[in-house]
Structures are given as C-alpha cells and as structure tokens.
C-alpha positions, 0 to 999 in steps of 0.5 A, a space after each residue: 128294650 123288650 129284652 131288658 123288661 123281660 129280663 127284669 120280670 124274670 129276675 123279679 119272679 125268681 126273687 119272689 119264688 126264692 123268698 117263698 122257699 125261705 127256710 122256716 124257723 125250726 123251733 116253731 115249724 112243727 109246733 101246733 100248740 098244746 097236744 093231748 098224749 097218754 103218759 105211756 107214749 113217753 115210756 121207754 121200750 124197756 119200761 117192763 123191766 122197772 124194778 124200783 120206784 122212788 117217789 120224792 115228796 115236796 117236803 123232801 121225804 123219799 119212799 122206795 117201792 120195790 114190789 114188782 106187782 105194785 110197780 107194774 100195776 101203777 105203771 099200767 094205771 098211770 100209762 092210761 092217763 091223758 096229759 096235755 103237752 105244753 112246751 110254752 108252759 112257764 118254768 116253775 120251781 118245786 113239785 108236789 111229787 117227783 117219781 123216778 123209775 129204775 131198772 136195777 140202779 139205772 134211772 130210766 124215767 122221771 115223772 112229775 105233775 108238770 113234766 114227763 122226762 123234762 117235757 112240760 105238761 099242764 098239771 093233771 089232777 088224775 096224775 096227781 091222784 095216782 101219785 098220792 095213791 103211790 105215796 100212801 101205798 094205795 095202789 090197788 085198782 079201784 
C-alpha cells in the first residue's frame, strides 16, 4: 500500500512539473507592450548608400529627391526620432505620406507616420513634421 501511495505521489509530482514546462505561446512570449525605439534602429546596414527618396503624398502626388546631401541630412534627422513600436495598433487604410528609400533602383526601406518597414508604430508628430519638410523641400537643419 505504501508503495502505491508513493508511486501515486511521484506521478502527481511528475505531471505537475511537466505541466509547468509547457511551451509558451511564441506570439506573446517576448511581447512586453509598446516599446520606444529610434528610427535609425530599423535602418538596414547599407542606409548610407541610399541615393534616391520617393515620397508619396496621400492625394497621390509623388516627389523624388536625388540630392545625396539632402538625403543624408534628412536620414540623420529622422534617424534620431524616437517612435513607439506597437504591434497591437489597429490596422488602417491610407497614410499622410509614404517614404521609400532606394539604392539605385532597389527599394531598401519604407517609412510612414504609422509604420516602419511594416512594423506598426504609434503616430509620431515629429516624424510627420520631418516628412512635411521633406515634401516641401525644407530639409535644412533647424
């Protein structure tokens, strides 16, 4: 009888321990809520090679910027902006601006007021201001 009781307790202990070792849901395992990051933390390693920016305005008008000094200065300024990454942000349609960076003819990076390379962010007024400045050709340091 003692043997059966000891065996039963051992099985309960093993079952309890294995239940505690259950694999976590991968989609939420590392998610800690919205996180603050600088835009430049999203940049690809070859961001310094970008030689064209295309900016698409919500009304459908598109502008190209090919002046390397303007591109580099704008990327430096935008890179310093802190944004809040929020994967739970609800989907939406349309954007005020969509900025696409190119190295020669190859797309390298996308930026919008609500996403960076398809990573959802909270709308950021500083980022929008810099996009307006790029659109208006006012990219000089202030």
